C-alpha positions in Angstrom: 35.2 40.1 26.6 32.6 37.2 25.7 29.8 39.9 25.8 31.6 42.0 23.0 31.9 39.1 20.6 28.1 38.3 20.9 26.9 41.7 20.2 27.6 41.4 16.4 24.4 43.3 15.2 22.0 42.8 12.5 24.2 44.1 9.6 27.3 42.0 10.6 25.1 38.7 10.7 23.8 39.7 7.3 27.2 40.3 5.9 28.3 37.0 7.0 25.4 35.1 5.5 25.8 36.8 2.2 29.6 36.0 2.2 28.6 32.3 2.9 26.0 32.1 0.2 28.5 33.7 -2.4 31.0 31.1 -1.4 28.7 28.2 -1.9 27.6 29.5 -5.3 31.2 30.0 -6.6 32.1 26.5 -5.4 29.3 25.1 -7.2 30.2 27.0 -10.5 33.8 26.2 -10.1 33.0 22.4 -10.0 30.7 22.6 -13.1 33.4 24.4 -15.0 36.0 21.9 -14.2 33.8 19.1 -15.4 33.1 20.6 -18.6 36.9 21.3 -19.1 37.5 17.6 -18.3 35.0 16.4 -20.7 36.4 18.7 -23.4 39.9 17.5 -23.0 38.8 13.9 -22.5 39.9 12.8 -19.3 36.5 13.3 -17.5 34.6 10.6 -16.0 31.4 10.2 -18.3 28.9 7.8 -17.3 28.4 7.1 -21.0 31.9 6.1 -21.6 32.4 3.8 -18.8 31.1 0.3 -19.3 29.0 -1.2 -16.5 27.7 -4.6 -16.5 24.5 -4.9 -14.7 23.5 -8.2 -13.2 19.8 -8.7 -13.0 18.7 -10.5 -10.1 15.3 -12.3 -10.5 13.7 -13.5 -7.3 10.5 -15.5 -7.3 8.8 -16.7 -3.9 6.1 -19.3 -4.0 4.6 -19.9 -0.7 1.8 -22.4 -0.2 0.1 -22.9 3.1 -2.0 -25.7 4.6 -5.1 -26.6 2.5 -8.4 -26.1 4.2 -11.3 -28.1 3.0 -14.7 -27.1 4.1 -17.6 -29.8 3.5 -20.9 -28.1 3.0 -24.0 -30.4 2.6 -25.7 -30.1 -0.7 -28.6 -27.6 -0.7 -31.9 -28.6 -2.3 -33.3 -25.7 -4.0 -36.3 -27.1 -5.7 -37.8 -28.7 -2.5 -41.3 -27.4 -1.8 -42.4 -28.0 1.9 -46.1 -28.0 2.3 -47.9 -28.7 5.4 -51.0 -30.7 5.4 -53.4 -30.7 8.3 -55.6 -33.7 8.8 -58.8 -33.2 10.6 -59.4 -35.8 13.3 -62.2 -38.0 12.2 -65.7 -37.0 13.5 -67.1 -39.5 15.9 -70.4 -40.9 14.7 -73.0 -40.4 17.1 -75.5 -43.3 17.1 -78.8 -42.1 15.5 -81.5 -41.8 18.0 -84.1 -44.5 17.8 -87.0 -43.6 15.7 -89.8 -42.5 18.2 -93.0 -44.3 17.5 -95.9 -41.9 17.7 
């Protein structure tokens, strides 16, 4: 018996899907129609007519962490470094004594 119920066929499934879709559409149209009738009569719940008080909540967060101080020595930008090489003094060699001819 359970095998007979499962063999619906393509057209049977298609018929069920069309019927379901039509039901959903009719339900939506009926709801829209009833809303229009209620607003025409004046018993509808319009958002414009209801008075709502909105309370604005303002939140501010001020988070401060520990302060980090970094000391950097002052840089001298205009300093010119010039290396001067001093030649060692030349040792004076005693002059040879004048040769007498």
